[in-house]
TORPAVO-23293 format. One record per residue: x, y negated, z of N, C-alpha, C in turn. Coordinates in nm, 4 decimals. Layout:
// residues N
<<X; Y; Z>; <X; Y; Z>; <X; Y; Z>>,
...
END
This chain:
// residues 217
<<0.2828; -1.1066; 2.4414>; <0.2169; -1.2082; 2.3953>; <0.0717; -1.1032; 2.3284>>,
<<-0.0265; -1.1229; 2.3264>; <-0.1459; -1.0922; 2.3075>; <-0.1816; -1.1757; 2.1256>>,
<<-0.1611; -1.0831; 2.0389>; <-0.2079; -1.1202; 1.8929>; <-0.3046; -1.1150; 1.8547>>,
<<-0.4196; -1.0376; 1.9312>; <-0.5590; -1.0039; 1.8803>; <-0.6444; -1.1178; 1.8340>>,
<<-0.6077; -1.2480; 1.8934>; <-0.6968; -1.3689; 1.8319>; <-0.6289; -1.3747; 1.7160>>,
<<-0.4947; -1.3636; 1.7206>; <-0.4530; -1.4094; 1.5550>; <-0.4621; -1.3155; 1.4640>>,
<<-0.5098; -1.1874; 1.4822>; <-0.5507; -1.1067; 1.3859>; <-0.6754; -1.1281; 1.3854>>,
<<-0.7758; -1.1376; 1.4439>; <-0.9205; -1.1922; 1.4140>; <-0.8918; -1.2987; 1.3169>>,
<<-0.8405; -1.3853; 1.3511>; <-0.8382; -1.5162; 1.2527>; <-0.7886; -1.4936; 1.1246>>,
<<-0.6774; -1.4137; 1.1072>; <-0.6316; -1.3762; 0.9552>; <-0.7359; -1.2985; 0.9209>>,
<<-0.7842; -1.2201; 0.9490>; <-0.9137; -1.1941; 0.8963>; <-1.0316; -1.2510; 0.8571>>,
<<-1.0631; -1.3340; 0.9350>; <-1.1828; -1.4406; 0.9109>; <-1.1404; -1.5093; 0.7908>>,
<<-1.0372; -1.5713; 0.8147>; <-0.9869; -1.6963; 0.7369>; <-0.9592; -1.6204; 0.6185>>,
<<-0.8751; -1.5612; 0.5892>; <-0.7891; -1.4615; 0.4569>; <-0.8515; -1.3740; 0.4150>>,
<<-0.9168; -1.2943; 0.4697>; <-0.9856; -1.1577; 0.4046>; <-1.1050; -1.1610; 0.3771>>,
<<-1.2037; -1.1904; 0.5106>; <-1.3589; -1.2315; 0.4575>; <-1.3666; -1.3454; 0.4017>>,
<<-1.3320; -1.4459; 0.4273>; <-1.3672; -1.5784; 0.3331>; <-1.3363; -1.5634; 0.2000>>,
<<-1.2333; -1.4916; 0.1812>; <-1.2423; -1.4578; 0.0210>; <-1.2749; -1.3700; 0.0004>>,
<<-1.3936; -1.2742; 0.0221>; <-1.4904; -1.1584; -0.0699>; <-1.4770; -1.0577; -0.0017>>,
<<-1.3764; -0.9947; 0.0562>; <-1.3446; -0.8547; 0.0840>; <-1.4671; -0.8442; 0.2004>>,
<<-1.5473; -0.7143; 0.1865>; <-1.6558; -0.7275; 0.2589>; <-1.6682; -0.5752; 0.2889>>,
<<-1.5620; -0.5064; 0.2729>; <-1.5525; -0.3616; 0.3041>; <-1.5318; -0.3711; 0.4735>>,
<<-1.6500; -0.3302; 0.5461>; <-1.6481; -0.3553; 0.7112>; <-1.5370; -0.2451; 0.7746>>,
<<-1.5023; -0.1071; 0.7080>; <-1.4036; -0.0174; 0.7657>; <-1.2857; -0.1050; 0.7570>>,
<<-1.2330; -0.1417; 0.6216>; <-1.1358; -0.1908; 0.6180>; <-1.1034; -0.3290; 0.6829>>,
<<-1.1967; -0.4205; 0.7321>; <-1.2136; -0.5501; 0.8010>; <-1.1731; -0.4841; 0.9562>>,
<<-1.2338; -0.3825; 0.9867>; <-1.2295; -0.3523; 1.1237>; <-1.0812; -0.2809; 1.2012>>,
<<-1.0319; -0.2250; 1.0818>; <-0.8910; -0.1774; 1.0769>; <-0.8193; -0.2994; 1.0732>>,
<<-0.8205; -0.3770; 1.0072>; <-0.7088; -0.4782; 0.9862>; <-0.6937; -0.5822; 1.1237>>,
<<-0.8296; -0.5743; 1.1623>; <-0.8181; -0.6429; 1.3177>; <-0.7848; -0.5851; 1.4324>>,
<<-0.7389; -0.4655; 1.3978>; <-0.6695; -0.3900; 1.4759>; <-0.5475; -0.3443; 1.4817>>,
<<-0.4631; -0.2838; 1.3613>; <-0.3455; -0.2766; 1.3085>; <-0.2679; -0.3977; 1.3537>>,
<<-0.1544; -0.3719; 1.4587>; <-0.0356; -0.4986; 1.4761>; <0.0380; -0.5162; 1.3819>>,
<<0.0146; -0.5958; 1.2978>; <0.1000; -0.6279; 1.1825>; <0.2578; -0.6984; 1.2368>>,
<<0.2509; -0.7905; 1.3362>; <0.3870; -0.8345; 1.4009>; <0.4771; -0.7290; 1.4440>>,
<<0.4608; -0.6178; 1.4556>; <0.5459; -0.5075; 1.4866>; <0.6251; -0.4520; 1.3553>>,
<<0.5774; -0.5003; 1.2381>; <0.6123; -0.4461; 1.1193>; <0.6986; -0.5427; 1.0555>>,
<<0.7162; -0.6544; 1.1241>; <0.8347; -0.7756; 1.0732>; <0.8973; -0.7779; 1.1719>>,
<<1.0272; -0.8541; 1.1498>; <1.1873; -0.8669; 1.2082>; <1.0922; -0.9595; 1.3700>>,
<<1.1701; -0.9233; 1.4611>; <1.1115; -1.0447; 1.5791>; <1.1239; -1.1772; 1.5518>>,
<<1.1927; -1.1933; 1.4750>; <1.2081; -1.3842; 1.4472>; <1.0969; -1.4273; 1.3745>>,
<<1.0488; -1.3217; 1.2824>; <0.8992; -1.3707; 1.1959>; <0.7801; -1.3201; 1.2683>>,
<<0.7892; -1.2691; 1.3915>; <0.6488; -1.2350; 1.4671>; <0.5367; -1.3636; 1.4558>>,
<<0.6143; -1.4391; 1.4680>; <0.4842; -1.5650; 1.4748>; <0.4319; -1.5846; 1.3840>>,
<<0.5048; -1.5305; 1.2674>; <0.4144; -1.5877; 1.1143>; <0.3705; -1.4474; 1.0452>>,
<<0.3403; -1.3491; 1.1283>; <0.2901; -1.2356; 1.1183>; <0.1128; -1.1908; 1.0506>>,
<<0.0821; -1.3220; 1.1069>; <-0.0827; -1.3307; 1.0810>; <-0.1076; -1.4508; 0.9761>>,
<<-0.0121; -1.4831; 0.9190>; <-0.0422; -1.5840; 0.8103>; <-0.0650; -1.5314; 0.6783>>,
<<-0.1139; -1.5860; 0.5783>; <-0.1461; -1.4809; 0.4556>; <-0.0235; -1.5427; 0.3571>>,
<<0.0853; -1.4625; 0.3505>; <0.1660; -1.4546; 0.2879>; <0.2549; -1.3219; 0.3116>>,
<<0.3504; -1.2964; 0.2020>; <0.4456; -1.1978; 0.2204>; <0.5587; -1.2379; 0.2944>>,
<<0.6262; -1.1408; 0.3767>; <0.7213; -1.1744; 0.4376>; <0.8392; -1.0733; 0.4483>>,
<<0.9933; -1.1248; 0.4007>; <1.0800; -1.0296; 0.4130>; <1.1036; -0.9328; 0.5282>>,
<<1.1761; -0.7986; 0.4684>; <1.1564; -0.7009; 0.5604>; <1.3012; -0.6340; 0.5226>>,
<<1.3813; -0.6844; 0.4555>; <1.5207; -0.6617; 0.4432>; <1.5221; -0.5884; 0.3098>>,
<<1.6755; -0.5495; 0.2855>; <1.6447; -0.4736; 0.1301>; <1.5770; -0.5289; 0.0184>>,
<<1.5894; -0.6478; 0.0091>; <1.5267; -0.7329; -0.0739>; <1.3700; -0.6780; -0.0965>>,
<<1.2885; -0.6213; 0.0071>; <1.1763; -0.5795; 0.0140>; <1.1149; -0.6828; 0.0874>>,
<<0.9693; -0.6787; 0.0480>; <0.8481; -0.7397; 0.1565>; <0.7334; -0.6675; 0.2120>>,
<<0.6914; -0.7323; 0.3076>; <0.5602; -0.7081; 0.3764>; <0.4245; -0.7646; 0.2919>>,
<<0.3382; -0.7173; 0.2265>; <0.2605; -0.7570; 0.1246>; <0.1647; -0.8594; 0.2173>>,
<<0.1002; -0.9612; 0.1487>; <0.0499; -1.0529; 0.2411>; <-0.1028; -0.9433; 0.2612>>,
<<-0.1737; -1.0080; 0.3632>; <-0.3019; -0.9561; 0.4324>; <-0.3943; -0.9341; 0.3154>>,
<<-0.4250; -1.0335; 0.2340>; <-0.5179; -1.0545; 0.1598>; <-0.5136; -0.9366; 0.0468>>,
<<-0.3899; -0.9114; -0.0084>; <-0.3546; -0.7999; -0.1049>; <-0.4010; -0.6606; -0.0276>>,
<<-0.3067; -0.6672; 0.0800>; <-0.3407; -0.5457; 0.1525>; <-0.4923; -0.5104; 0.1945>>,
<<-0.5875; -0.5625; 0.1874>; <-0.7340; -0.5425; 0.2231>; <-0.7868; -0.5388; 0.0738>>,
<<-0.7537; -0.6231; -0.0133>; <-0.8067; -0.5701; -0.1470>; <-0.7671; -0.4377; -0.2034>>,
<<-0.6499; -0.4058; -0.1922>; <-0.5945; -0.2820; -0.2462>; <-0.6688; -0.1514; -0.1682>>,
<<-0.6425; -0.1962; -0.0393>; <-0.7178; -0.0886; 0.0732>; <-0.8586; -0.0639; 0.0289>>,
<<-0.9628; -0.1639; 0.0001>; <-1.0828; -0.1774; -0.0177>; <-1.1447; -0.0815; -0.1568>>,
<<-1.0465; -0.1280; -0.2630>; <-1.0628; -0.0827; -0.3916>; <-1.0183; 0.0894; -0.3734>>,
<<-0.9993; 0.1570; -0.2872>; <-0.9606; 0.2939; -0.2647>; <-1.0783; 0.3393; -0.2323>>,
<<-1.1752; 0.2962; -0.1642>; <-1.2827; 0.3471; -0.1078>; <-1.2552; 0.4760; -0.0082>>,
<<-1.1823; 0.4704; 0.0712>; <-1.1489; 0.6015; 0.1463>; <-1.2564; 0.6717; 0.2288>>,
<<-1.2453; 0.7673; 0.2459>; <-1.3564; 0.8676; 0.3187>; <-1.2271; 0.9189; 0.4660>>,
<<-1.2974; 0.9627; 0.5418>; <-1.2288; 1.0101; 0.6588>; <-1.1037; 1.1166; 0.6275>>,
<<-1.1735; 1.2104; 0.5571>; <-1.0914; 1.3426; 0.4918>; <-0.9473; 1.3230; 0.3808>>,
<<-0.9828; 1.1842; 0.3320>; <-0.8968; 1.1937; 0.2135>; <-0.7509; 1.1924; 0.2170>>,
<<-0.6845; 1.2392; 0.1248>; <-0.5597; 1.2495; 0.1086>; <-0.4818; 1.1560; 0.0058>>,
<<-0.3928; 1.0947; 0.0981>; <-0.3811; 0.9291; -0.0093>; <-0.2071; 0.9540; -0.0006>>,
<<-0.1719; 0.9039; -0.1268>; <-0.0384; 0.9011; -0.1871>; <-0.0289; 0.7770; -0.1695>>,
<<0.1001; 0.7228; -0.1011>; <0.1393; 0.5799; -0.0809>; <0.2795; 0.5752; -0.1553>>,
<<0.3054; 0.5030; -0.2568>; <0.4564; 0.4650; -0.3376>; <0.4872; 0.3045; -0.2647>>,
<<0.5632; 0.3160; -0.1932>; <0.6740; 0.2135; -0.1406>; <0.6277; 0.1955; 0.0102>>,
<<0.6873; 0.2563; 0.1299>; <0.6635; 0.2533; 0.2453>; <0.6747; 0.1017; 0.3084>>,
<<0.7919; 0.0929; 0.2466>; <0.8111; -0.0326; 0.2763>; <0.8300; -0.0629; 0.4371>>,
<<0.7449; -0.1576; 0.4885>; <0.7670; -0.1893; 0.6758>; <0.6753; -0.0632; 0.7208>>,
<<0.5800; -0.0195; 0.6590>; <0.4774; 0.0927; 0.7220>; <0.3591; 0.0123; 0.7380>>,
<<0.3414; -0.0897; 0.7245>; <0.1978; -0.1650; 0.7736>; <0.0659; -0.1206; 0.6493>>,
<<0.1026; -0.1080; 0.5526>; <0.0083; -0.0530; 0.4753>; <-0.0185; 0.0696; 0.4886>>,
<<0.0632; 0.1792; 0.5380>; <0.0629; 0.3054; 0.5959>; <-0.0170; 0.3293; 0.6988>>,
<<-0.0091; 0.2381; 0.7554>; <-0.0703; 0.2046; 0.9299>; <-0.2322; 0.1765; 0.8959>>,
<<-0.2276; 0.0893; 0.7972>; <-0.4179; 0.0688; 0.7709>; <-0.4592; 0.1800; 0.7097>>,
<<-0.3690; 0.2671; 0.6028>; <-0.4453; 0.3587; 0.5388>; <-0.4875; 0.4976; 0.6498>>,
<<-0.3826; 0.4841; 0.7541>; <-0.3925; 0.6041; 0.8591>; <-0.5258; 0.6087; 0.9369>>,
<<-0.5812; 0.4870; 0.9386>; <-0.6914; 0.4567; 1.0399>; <-0.8033; 0.4966; 0.9436>>,
<<-0.8076; 0.5098; 0.8158>; <-0.9204; 0.5256; 0.7105>; <-0.9338; 0.6493; 0.6678>>,
<<-0.8203; 0.7303; 0.6353>; <-0.7780; 0.8547; 0.5611>; <-0.7608; 0.9708; 0.6496>>,
<<-0.7553; 1.0968; 0.5744>; <-0.7371; 1.1902; 0.7040>; <-0.5603; 1.1906; 0.6972>>,
<<-0.4784; 1.2247; 0.5543>; <-0.3410; 1.2287; 0.5793>; <-0.2827; 1.1312; 0.4675>>,
<<-0.1852; 1.0631; 0.4987>; <-0.1431; 0.9814; 0.4532>; <0.0504; 1.0126; 0.3598>>,
<<0.0485; 1.0225; 0.2705>; <0.1887; 1.0964; 0.1923>; <0.2744; 0.9864; 0.1772>>,
<<0.3654; 0.9041; 0.2067>; <0.4191; 0.7936; 0.1831>; <0.5669; 0.8136; 0.1102>>,
<<0.5897; 0.7312; 0.0082>; <0.7426; 0.7980; -0.0562>; <0.8288; 0.6467; -0.0458>>,
<<0.9495; 0.6575; -0.0173>; <1.0053; 0.5268; 0.0006>; <1.1807; 0.5601; -0.0517>>,
<<1.1945; 0.4837; -0.1417>; <1.3404; 0.4860; -0.1935>; <1.4578; 0.4443; -0.0941>>,
<<1.4471; 0.3768; -0.0346>; <1.5298; 0.3084; 0.0278>; <1.5309; 0.3612; 0.1952>>,
<<1.6366; 0.4543; 0.2408>; <1.6010; 0.5389; 0.3740>; <1.6440; 0.4368; 0.4888>>,
<<1.6824; 0.3495; 0.4996>; <1.6586; 0.2552; 0.6031>; <1.5391; 0.2003; 0.6531>>,
<<1.4670; 0.1613; 0.5497>; <1.3366; 0.1060; 0.5596>; <1.2416; 0.2461; 0.6183>>,
<<1.2806; 0.3287; 0.5540>; <1.1876; 0.4690; 0.5819>; <1.2323; 0.4868; 0.7177>>,
<<1.3088; 0.4895; 0.7998>; <1.3699; 0.5235; 0.9100>; <1.2961; 0.4190; 1.0181>>,
<<1.2877; 0.2816; 0.9816>; <1.2317; 0.2067; 1.0727>; <1.1023; 0.2390; 1.0588>>,
<<1.0293; 0.2306; 0.9351>; <0.9100; 0.2341; 0.9077>; <0.8160; 0.3471; 1.0127>>,
<<0.8797; 0.4645; 1.0121>; <0.8728; 0.5816; 1.1090>; <0.8716; 0.5614; 1.2241>>,
<<0.9737; 0.5135; 1.2734>; <0.9864; 0.4464; 1.4229>; <0.8727; 0.3642; 1.4591>>,
<<0.8313; 0.2802; 1.3870>; <0.6907; 0.1935; 1.4232>; <0.5804; 0.2687; 1.4188>>,
<<0.5419; 0.3664; 1.3438>; <0.4197; 0.4307; 1.3003>; <0.4125; 0.4949; 1.4440>>,
<<0.5470; 0.5804; 1.4553>; <0.5343; 0.6602; 1.5846>; <0.5057; 0.6010; 1.7122>>,
<<0.5431; 0.4810; 1.7150>; <0.5168; 0.3754; 1.8359>; <0.3727; 0.3789; 1.8756>>,
<<0.2878; 0.3656; 1.7046>; <0.1419; 0.3311; 1.7387>; <0.0641; 0.4402; 1.7162>>,
<<0.1407; 0.5707; 1.7469>; <0.0435; 0.7159; 1.7040>; <-0.0237; 0.7285; 1.5631>>,
<<0.0566; 0.7073; 1.4600>; <0.0045; 0.7154; 1.3266>; <0.0936; 0.8672; 1.2992>>,
<<0.0248; 0.9582; 1.3820>; <0.0817; 1.1104; 1.3334>; <0.0558; 1.1781; 1.1972>>,
<<-0.0361; 1.1036; 1.1240>; <-0.0778; 1.1557; 0.9984>; <-0.0396; 1.0729; 0.9213>>,
<<0.0905; 1.0223; 0.9150>; <0.1440; 0.9576; 0.7920>; <0.2938; 1.0303; 0.8016>>,
<<0.2833; 1.1058; 0.6648>; <0.4204; 1.1506; 0.6232>; <0.5252; 1.0862; 0.5354>>,
<<0.6317; 1.0673; 0.5878>; <0.7528; 0.9648; 0.4639>; <0.8217; 1.0779; 0.4059>>,
<<0.8521; 1.0425; 0.3339>; <0.9377; 1.1145; 0.2253>; <1.0822; 1.0172; 0.1504>>,
<<1.1800; 1.0149; 0.1655>; <1.2920; 0.9534; 0.0864>; <1.3246; 0.9870; -0.0473>>,
<<1.2701; 0.9018; -0.1552>; <1.2576; 0.9979; -0.2631>; <1.2177; 0.9309; -0.3660>>,
<<1.2351; 0.9455; -0.5294>; <1.2073; 0.8512; -0.6220>; <1.0234; 0.8341; -0.6197>>,
<<0.9891; 0.7258; -0.5570>; <0.8253; 0.6966; -0.5613>; <0.7424; 0.7222; -0.6914>>,
<<0.8339; 0.6701; -0.8058>; <0.7788; 0.6733; -0.9340>; <0.7192; 0.8312; -0.9883>>,
<<0.7584; 0.9205; -0.9197>; <0.7345; 1.0374; -0.9838>; <0.6231; 1.1171; -0.8638>>,
<<0.5721; 1.0218; -0.7884>; <0.4794; 1.0732; -0.6945>; <0.5192; 1.1655; -0.5745>>,
<<0.4459; 1.2443; -0.5547>; <0.5122; 1.3578; -0.4613>; <0.4059; 1.4766; -0.4847>>,
<<0.4642; 1.5603; -0.5867>; <0.4164; 1.6420; -0.6629>; <0.3642; 1.7856; -0.5747>>,
<<0.4373; 1.8254; -0.4731>; <0.4206; 1.9286; -0.3971>; <0.2978; 1.8901; -0.2863>>,
<<0.2475; 1.7711; -0.3030>; <0.1070; 1.7595; -0.2068>; <0.0087; 1.7240; -0.3006>>,
<<0.0405; 1.7291; -0.4129>; <-0.0862; 1.6898; -0.4970>; <-0.1886; 1.8042; -0.4952>>,
<<-0.3269; 1.7524; -0.5373>; <-0.3593; 1.6226; -0.5826>; <-0.4327; 1.5423; -0.4403>>,
<<-0.4225; 1.4196; -0.4926>; <-0.4617; 1.3143; -0.4278>; <-0.5970; 1.2405; -0.4175>>,
<<-0.6678; 1.2464; -0.3296>; <-0.7964; 1.1800; -0.3526>; <-0.7750; 0.9939; -0.3875>>,
<<-0.6954; 0.9713; -0.3366>; <-0.6505; 0.8253; -0.3624>; <-0.4630; 0.7633; -0.3959>>,
<<-0.4473; 0.7142; -0.4645>; <-0.2775; 0.6740; -0.4729>; <-0.2613; 0.5266; -0.4752>>,
<<-0.2087; 0.4663; -0.4177>; <-0.1888; 0.3070; -0.3739>; <-0.0061; 0.2795; -0.4294>>,
<<-0.0072; 0.1982; -0.5173>; <0.1403; 0.1942; -0.5327>; <0.1649; 0.0198; -0.4688>>,
<<0.2892; 0.0283; -0.4120>; <0.3017; -0.1093; -0.3412>; <0.4032; -0.1794; -0.4470>>,
<<0.4565; -0.1436; -0.5526>; <0.5597; -0.2142; -0.6328>; <0.4984; -0.2039; -0.8190>>,
<<0.5209; -0.3146; -0.8667>; <0.4957; -0.3401; -1.0132>; <0.5797; -0.2589; -1.0853>>,
<<0.4887; -0.1411; -1.1581>; <0.5701; -0.0797; -1.2766>; <0.5468; -0.1503; -1.4385>>,
<<0.6016; -0.1057; -1.5322>; <0.5936; -0.1481; -1.6399>; <0.4418; -0.0879; -1.7064>>,
<<0.4271; 0.0247; -1.6528>; <0.2936; 0.0815; -1.7210>; <0.2328; 0.1825; -1.6163>>,
<<0.1325; 0.2316; -1.6296>; <0.0825; 0.3360; -1.5263>; <0.1475; 0.4548; -1.5369>>,
<<0.2242; 0.5178; -1.4587>; <0.3061; 0.6216; -1.4583>; <0.2069; 0.7776; -1.5167>>,
<<0.2474; 0.8357; -1.5830>; <0.1659; 0.9421; -1.6135>; <0.1580; 1.0283; -1.4718>>,
<<0.2720; 1.0480; -1.4248>; <0.2623; 1.1428; -1.2852>; <0.1834; 1.1014; -1.1878>>,
<<0.1430; 0.9911; -1.2109>; <0.0368; 0.9621; -1.0808>; <-0.0949; 1.0002; -1.1364>>,
<<-0.1029; 1.0111; -1.2783>; <-0.2531; 1.0635; -1.3351>; <-0.2615; 1.1774; -1.3329>>,
<<-0.1601; 1.2719; -1.3182>; <-0.1928; 1.4108; -1.2811>; <-0.1912; 1.4740; -1.1747>>,
<<-0.1604; 1.3578; -1.0691>; <-0.1589; 1.4075; -0.9436>; <-0.2705; 1.3411; -0.8725>>,
<<-0.3600; 1.2860; -0.9523>; <-0.4945; 1.2389; -0.8748>; <-0.5834; 1.3399; -0.9046>>,
<<-0.6638; 1.3466; -0.7942>; <-0.7892; 1.4686; -0.8233>; <-0.8741; 1.3825; -0.8961>>,
<<-1.0045; 1.4810; -0.9561>; <-1.1281; 1.4335; -0.9859>; <-1.1981; 1.3683; -0.8935>>,
<<-1.2470; 1.2482; -0.9468>; <-1.3208; 1.1330; -0.8637>; <-1.1849; 1.0459; -0.7672>>,
<<-1.0626; 1.0644; -0.8056>; <-0.9758; 0.9917; -0.7562>; <-0.9599; 0.8606; -0.7865>>,
<<-0.8873; 0.7897; -0.6936>; <-0.8695; 0.6258; -0.7308>; <-0.7059; 0.5863; -0.7070>>,
<<-0.6703; 0.5305; -0.8208>; <-0.5418; 0.4672; -0.8214>; <-0.5422; 0.3294; -0.8412>>,
<<-0.4594; 0.2698; -0.7099>; <-0.4440; 0.1250; -0.7447>; <-0.3140; 0.0956; -0.7224>>,
<<-0.2420; 0.0168; -0.8868>; <-0.1157; -0.0086; -0.8948>; <-0.0811; -0.1670; -0.9640>>,
<<0.0218; -0.2134; -0.9385>; <0.0139; -0.3436; -1.0447>; <0.0951; -0.2993; -1.1271>>,
<<0.0450; -0.3577; -1.2655>; <0.1465; -0.3460; -1.3589>; <0.1663; -0.4493; -1.4278>>,
<<0.2947; -0.4503; -1.4751>; <0.3672; -0.5673; -1.5771>; <0.4870; -0.5874; -1.4806>>,
<<0.5591; -0.6923; -1.5532>; <0.7058; -0.7391; -1.5349>; <0.6944; -0.9004; -1.4566>>,
<<0.8141; -0.9279; -1.3695>; <0.8301; -1.0628; -1.3005>; <0.6861; -1.1124; -1.2807>>,
<<0.6783; -1.2345; -1.3069>; <0.5685; -1.3159; -1.2631>; <0.4319; -1.2670; -1.2852>>,
<<0.4177; -1.1795; -1.4171>; <0.2961; -1.1584; -1.4878>; <0.2623; -1.0105; -1.4486>>,
<<0.1806; -0.9824; -1.3576>; <0.1537; -0.8525; -1.3159>; <0.0071; -0.8523; -1.3088>>,
<<-0.0533; -0.7471; -1.2970>; <-0.2335; -0.7537; -1.2967>; <-0.2465; -0.5990; -1.2022>>,
<<-0.3207; -0.6283; -1.0723>; <-0.3727; -0.5214; -0.9673>; <-0.4787; -0.4317; -1.0766>>,
<<-0.4329; -0.3173; -1.1040>; <-0.5644; -0.2381; -1.1829>; <-0.6063; -0.1140; -1.0774>>,
<<-0.7447; -0.0950; -1.1014>; <-0.8125; 0.0515; -1.0471>; <-0.8311; 0.1159; -1.1643>>,
<<-0.7316; 0.2474; -1.1570>; <-0.7689; 0.3681; -1.2235>; <-0.8711; 0.4725; -1.1593>>,
<<-0.9886; 0.5060; -1.2068>; <-1.0546; 0.6243; -1.1824>; <-1.0514; 0.7494; -1.2424>>,
<<-1.0561; 0.8664; -1.2289>; <-1.0447; 0.9924; -1.3012>; <-1.1941; 1.0119; -1.2837>>,
<<-1.2667; 1.0372; -1.3563>; <-1.4190; 1.0957; -1.3998>; <-1.3913; 1.2005; -1.3985>>,
<<-1.5575; 1.2554; -1.3323>; <-1.5524; 1.4590; -1.3427>; <-1.5194; 1.5075; -1.4737>>,
<<-1.5220; 1.4118; -1.6113>; <-1.4801; 1.4512; -1.7248>; <-1.3142; 1.4835; -1.7335>>,
<<-1.2361; 1.4325; -1.6265>; <-1.1118; 1.3992; -1.6550>; <-1.0709; 1.2804; -1.7561>>,
<<-1.1312; 1.1780; -1.7831>; <-1.1091; 1.0744; -1.8010>; <-1.0690; 0.9679; -1.6886>>,
<<-0.9811; 0.8654; -1.7692>; <-0.9389; 0.7850; -1.6700>; <-1.0056; 0.6352; -1.7092>>,
<<-1.0753; 0.5578; -1.6016>; <-1.1209; 0.4104; -1.6463>; <-1.0518; 0.3250; -1.5636>>,
<<-1.0169; 0.2096; -1.6157>; <-0.9383; 0.1208; -1.5742>; <-1.0188; -0.0156; -1.5680>>,
<<-0.9725; -0.0692; -1.4410>; <-1.0315; -0.1823; -1.4498>; <-0.9224; -0.2540; -1.3530>>,
<<-0.9396; -0.4052; -1.4256>; <-0.8383; -0.5183; -1.3740>; <-0.9026; -0.5716; -1.2501>>,
<<-0.8311; -0.5906; -1.1483>; <-0.8462; -0.6434; -1.0279>; <-0.8356; -0.8201; -1.0154>>,
<<-0.7034; -0.8664; -0.9835>; <-0.6594; -0.9638; -0.9704>; <-0.5135; -0.9659; -1.0439>>,
<<-0.4660; -1.1034; -1.0611>; <-0.3165; -1.1182; -1.1002>; <-0.2514; -1.1010; -0.9736>>,
<<-0.1382; -1.0558; -0.9497>; <-0.0546; -1.0335; -0.8614>; <0.1136; -1.0704; -0.8899>>,
<<0.1737; -1.0387; -0.7643>; <0.3330; -1.0691; -0.7897>; <0.3806; -0.9470; -0.6959>>,
<<0.4548; -0.8053; -0.7365>; <0.5095; -0.7462; -0.6258>; <0.6611; -0.7165; -0.6398>>,
<<0.7327; -0.6489; -0.5931>; <0.8986; -0.6476; -0.6143>; <0.8570; -0.5056; -0.7393>>,
<<0.9662; -0.5121; -0.8092>; <0.9534; -0.4086; -0.9160>; <0.9645; -0.2460; -0.8699>>,
<<0.8831; -0.1479; -0.9122>; <0.8812; -0.0241; -0.8703>; <0.9971; 0.0336; -0.9583>>,
<<1.1147; 0.0813; -0.8832>; <1.2458; 0.1081; -0.9343>; <1.2189; 0.2808; -0.9409>>,
<<1.2551; 0.3231; -1.0739>; <1.3076; 0.4922; -1.0666>; <1.2694; 0.5230; -1.1884>>,
<<1.2802; 0.6432; -1.1942>; <1.2688; 0.7178; -1.3311>; <1.1357; 0.6903; -1.4198>>,
<<1.0193; 0.6417; -1.3715>; <0.8935; 0.6263; -1.4478>; <0.8650; 0.4550; -1.4031>>,
<<0.9677; 0.3867; -1.3610>; <0.9671; 0.2910; -1.3384>; <1.0697; 0.2005; -1.3986>>,
<<1.1300; 0.0640; -1.3431>; <1.2181; 0.0092; -1.4000>; <1.3565; 0.0644; -1.3511>>,
<<1.4651; 0.0164; -1.3864>; <1.5931; 0.0828; -1.3482>; <1.6001; -0.0396; -1.2789>>,
<<1.7359; -0.0215; -1.1911>; <1.7899; -0.0878; -1.0942>; <1.8259; -0.2591; -1.1237>>,
<<1.8495; -0.2668; -1.2238>; <1.8850; -0.3905; -1.3042>; <1.7471; -0.4827; -1.3200>>,
<<1.6323; -0.4229; -1.2965>; <1.5037; -0.4409; -1.3592>; <1.4827; -0.4577; -1.4964>>,
<<1.5231; -0.3367; -1.6039>; <1.4967; -0.3590; -1.7019>; <1.4128; -0.2256; -1.7242>>,
END
């Protein structure tokens, strides 16, 4: 089945129409096959604008949120990006088309393996996946030009800030339950961190040493 028309419609109706105007992000999201990152039974819903389950109580984010978060990072071709929460691998696939190298951390091994298979099938060789506690970042590969976190944290973990390069951008949802705010944190040339609230959102919790415990506290 040819999903190209559905992808273009998704971008036009749910991304461009809602104010996302980053041409590079728009172009990539018209190309990345989102249907491959969901179960076959859900592929007919892949280009609607809402999150879908991917197993292990995790979801693939709605396209609009993916577009907003990606655009906020202002990626350049040579950038090194840390993604926390590989999940389905869809966000990593989008990042891979815009940046140089993507380092993605996933705490659930079954999701990491599935994402790796799909990413390999579409030749995303610049995505590196590690099974670990994503709340700690990926210190061995720091510093990063950009960090994107696809799970809600109780606060901005210090580990992310120390792994962010000067001029780097961090996009992260902060808050609990249904009260989360998507934040952009930028590291200035003077080592200061400037924070901007982007929009209200709802993500699964960031589980780990610098996030929530497994019971959500």
